[in-house]
C-alpha positions in Angstrom: 0.0 0.0 0.0 1.3 3.5 -0.8 1.0 4.8 2.7 3.4 2.1 3.8 6.1 3.5 1.5 6.0 7.0 2.9 8.5 8.1 5.4 7.5 9.9 8.6 6.6 13.5 7.7 6.9 12.8 3.9 4.3 14.7 1.9 2.7 13.5 -1.4 2.7 16.3 -3.9 1.2 14.5 -6.9 0.0 11.0 -8.0 -0.5 9.7 -11.5 -0.3 6.4 -13.3 1.7 5.3 -16.3 3.2 2.1 -17.8 6.8 1.0 -17.8 7.9 0.8 -21.5 8.3 -2.9 -21.5 5.6 -4.1 -19.1 1.9 -4.2 -19.4 0.8 -3.3 -15.9 0.0 0.2 -14.6 2.5 1.9 -12.2 1.7 4.6 -9.7 4.0 7.6 -10.0 4.2 9.4 -6.7 6.0 12.7 -6.4 6.7 13.6 -2.8 8.6 16.4 -1.1 11.7 14.0 -0.8 11.7 11.7 -3.8 9.9 10.2 -6.8 8.5 6.7 -6.2 7.3 4.3 -8.9 5.0 1.7 -7.3 3.6 -1.5 -8.8 0.7 -3.1 -7.0 0.8 -6.1 -9.4 4.4 -6.9 -8.6 3.6 -7.6 -4.9 3.7 -4.0 -3.9 7.3 -3.4 -5.1 8.6 0.1 -5.6 11.6 2.0 -7.0 12.6 5.3 -5.6 14.5 8.2 -6.9 15.7 10.7 -4.3 16.0 14.2 -5.8 19.7 14.4 -5.0 20.4 11.2 -7.0 18.4 12.3 -10.1 20.7 13.2 -13.0 18.0 14.0 -15.6 14.3 14.1 -16.2 13.1 14.1 -19.8 9.6 14.1 -21.2 7.7 13.9 -24.4 4.1 14.9 -24.9 1.8 14.0 -27.7 -1.8 15.1 -28.4 -3.2 13.4 -25.3 -0.5 11.1 -23.8 3.1 11.5 -23.0 6.1 9.9 -21.3 8.6 10.6 -18.6 12.2 9.3 -18.3 14.0 9.6 -15.0 17.7 8.8 -14.8 19.6 8.4 -11.5 23.0 6.8 -11.8 22.7 3.4 -13.4 18.9 3.4 -13.0 16.7 4.7 -15.7 12.9 4.4 -15.9 10.8 5.3 -18.9 7.1 5.5 -18.1 4.6 5.9 -21.0 0.9 6.4 -21.5 0.6 9.2 -19.0 -2.0 11.9 -19.6 -0.3 14.9 -21.2 -1.3 17.5 -18.6 0.0 15.2 -15.9 3.3 14.7 -17.6 3.9 18.4 -17.6 2.9 18.8 -13.9 5.0 15.9 -12.7 8.1 17.1 -14.6 7.6 20.6 -13.3 7.4 19.4 -9.7 10.4 17.2 -10.1 12.6 19.9 -11.7 11.6 22.4 -8.9 13.2 20.0 -6.4 16.4 18.9 -8.2 19.7 20.2 -7.0 21.3 23.0 -9.0 23.0 21.5 -12.1 20.7 18.5 -12.4 17.8 18.6 -14.9 16.7 17.7 -18.3 18.5 17.0 -21.5 
């Protein structure tokens, strides 16, 4: 459950869903005040986290109605697709506002 992933005092800023590029199940993309978490209920509640100080880049593409986000942090890169366009733009904005100076998008 998503509440179990949160740290004490951590605040959820935005939630949306998308799909990992080579999987068929929906993922929850959670932007908090401390990190980005990608949660998969169908994989037994597994999650991958990206603390802001570890994120090297955030890239996005937006089509007419859907878009994608790619987050890179060291050796880990996640590309999430089929996210509503307006939500792509909001998620990327929130992430970029929290990145350390010098990190960002390509």
